Structures are given as C-alpha cells and as structure tokens.
N, C-alpha and C positions, 0 to 999 in steps of 0.2 A: 553669701548674705548671712552665714550665723556670723561671720567675721563681722559683719557691718554692725548687726545687731549686737554684738558685747561691745565694739568702741564706741556705739553709743550711749549704749549705757553707763561705759566708763567716762564720759563726757561729762554726762547729767550729773554723774556721782562727783565730780571734779575733778582732781587728779589722783591718779594713783599705781601703783605697783604692785606688789603679790597681797593675797588675801587670803582670807579665813572666815569660817563661818562655822561652829560647832552647835550640834545640835541642840544645845539647849540655849545658846545667841541666835537658832534661828525661833527656836520657838517662844522667847521670851523677845526677842526683837533685838535687845540689846546684851553688851557683854566683855572682858577683856580678855585677849587671848597671848599665847606665846608660841612661838614655832622654831620649827628648825626643817633646812631643806636640803638634800643634796643630788648633784647631776651634772650637766658636763656643757660647758661654754665653748663657742663658738666664733672665733674673730673670724670674718668673712673677708677681708680684704688683706690677710697677715702675707700669706703666702705670693701675692702678688708686687713683682718688683719690675715690673714692665716698663715703666715712667723711669726706672733707671739704666741709663744706659753703660756696656760693659758689666751690669752683674749679672748674674745663673744662679737657680737655688740649685742647691742638691733636697736632700730631704730635709721637709719642712711638716710640723705640729701646730695646726693650727685649733688645736682643739686639747682642752683638759678638764682635770675633774674642778667643779667649783660648788660653793657651797654658802648658807644664807640663813642666819640669826635673823627673826621680825618680833613685834609685839605689836599689839596694835588695839581696837576699841571697834564693837560694830553698833554703828550709830540705831538702827533697825534693821528689819531684816533683807534690804537693799541697796544700802549704804555703810561703809567703813574706812577708818582711816590706820594707817599705817607705817610705824617706824622701821627701819631694816638696814643689816648691815651686810656685805657678798664679799667675798674675796678665793683665794685658790687660785684660779688659771694661772699658768705658766704657759706662754707658746714661743716655743723652740724652731728656727731655722737657720741650715748651711748653705752659707752664700759664698760663691767667689766673685770679688771686687775688681777690677782688672788684673786678673791673675792671683792676688791675697785673700784665701780663705780666711772666712772669719765665723763664729757663731752668732747669731742676734736671740736674745732674750729678753722679754717683756710679761711685766708682771702688772694685773690692772683687779683694783678693788672699788667702791663703790658704795656710798652713804646714801640712803633714800629716801623719803617722805612722801608720802601715795596717799589717795582713795580710792576706794574699791564699787563701784558698781558689780551688785549680785542679780540673777536672774533664778528665782526659786522654783526646782523640779520636785513638790513635793515638802515633807518632813527632813529625808536626808542628802538628797540632792541638789546643788548647784552651779550654776555657770557662772562667772565671772569675768568681768572687764576691768582694767588698772591700768591707771596714765597718772603720770606727775614728774617730778624732778629729782634726779641723781644726783650728789658730787661724789666725781671721781678723782683716779689717785696713780697713777700710770708710771713704773718704770721700766725703763730701755736699756738695753745695756750689749755693747759688742766687746767681748776682752781683744786688751790691748789696743782698742781705739777710743774705748771713754761711755762714761753713761750720762744718760739722760732721764729728768722727774719731772711732773709735770703736774698740775692740777686745775679741775674744771666743774662747771654744771652745764647740766643738760637734760633733755626728757627721758625720760622712760615708759613703756609701755607694755601690757601680755594679756595675756586670753590664758583660762583655766576652768578647769575642773573639780568637784570637790564632793566626799562621801562622808558623811558623819555617820558615826558607825555605834560609835557610842555617847552617852550621855554629857562628857566631857570631853571626846575626842575626835578625832578628824584629819582623814587625808585626802590630799589636792598634788591634781597632775599639772603641769603649767609650761608656757613657751613665752619668755622675757627678753627684749628687748633695749639695750643700753644703745642710746645713740650718739654717735661719735664719741666715742671716747680716742682722748688726745687731745694735742694744740697739731694744726696744718706745720706751721711755725719752726714748733722742734720735733715730737716725737713722731708725727703724721696720726692721723684720723681712722678712729675702725668703727664699725657697728659690730657689738658683742652681744652674743644669741645667746641666754641661757633654756636649757632644758630639763625641768627638774620633779624631784616628787617630797613632797613633806611632811610631817607630821603635827597636828595642832594639838593646843590643850590648853581648854577655858577654863574660869575661874569663877 
C-alpha cells in the first residue's frame, strides 16, 4: 500500500526523479537546494544471455558504484522540481561465444529532469515519490569485436525517505529505476536500478 501511495503522490506532483526537502524549505515552503548521492547501480538483465545460441557466461558483475549530482527548487512542502546528472557504473561480463572468449563492458550515464511529490511526517521527516524523464547515454565494448554507443530518452521513477537534521542540511535514502536503458536494435535494453544515500544543502 505504501508504494501505491508514494507513486500516487509523485504522479500528482508531475514528473520526478530524486528529491530533497531541507528543514528550512519545509518550514518556509520554498527554497533552492543542491546535493550529492552515492550508492549502487544494478543492471537487471546484464548477465542474462539465454537468448543468444552458443553463448555462455563465466563471471559477471551486474552491479557497481554509482553517483549523482543534483539541484532543484521546492515549490512548497508537497511539490518540488529537480535536475540531476548520474553516472559511474560499469558492468562487466566474461562470456564464451561459439568457443571464443570475450569480455563485455557497459557504461551508462543519465541526465534527468523531474518533479517530486512529498508526504511530510512532522518537521524533520518526509517520504517522497518521483517520476520523470531522463536522457541516457550507453557505451558497450567487446574488446577485439568492436564498440557500440547510443543515447535516448525514457521514464524514471523512485521512492525514498528524507531526514532534515539541521536548518540547511538533510540526508535521504532512496531507490530509483531508470527504465529501458539502451536500444534493442543496437546495444540491447536493460532496466537499471540505483540505491543511494545523499546529502542535501539548502540555500
């Protein structure tokens, strides 16, 4: 039920990604903020090559460290907008195709613009949901075989909780889904999920 409530709040807010709401912003209802988050990114289908005849996977790393810089403006206690840039993860797999070994590497980044819906829980805590658009860039490399690069636009959404521990500072923990990274006709597609903790500073 909580997930449904969060997503409903995000839809009512508009379109969203990562969110923040410092104590000052919650008290006054408006304010600019910036932040930095660090965590893990997971590519759900990166290790799955069951649809490729003659291919087997040896070792595979479908998760890696990810980071995100962001800035935004809180319109009131319940709605905010945000712009951010996320990057860092590199996914690797050792595969054998028709008896020949190869190492597949994939790097992804995203530029997102979002709106955020908040559910305040007193002056210091807030739950939030986010829903919006992002532009992805994906580079896939197979040494000895070639490299592919592509970009596109798709949906992103997430859920999180924030704690405002000082007048201008807050921390938040959240999960974020980047839907359909890549193109089926070239690099292939995957859903990338990030789990992160962020520090937020309000002006």
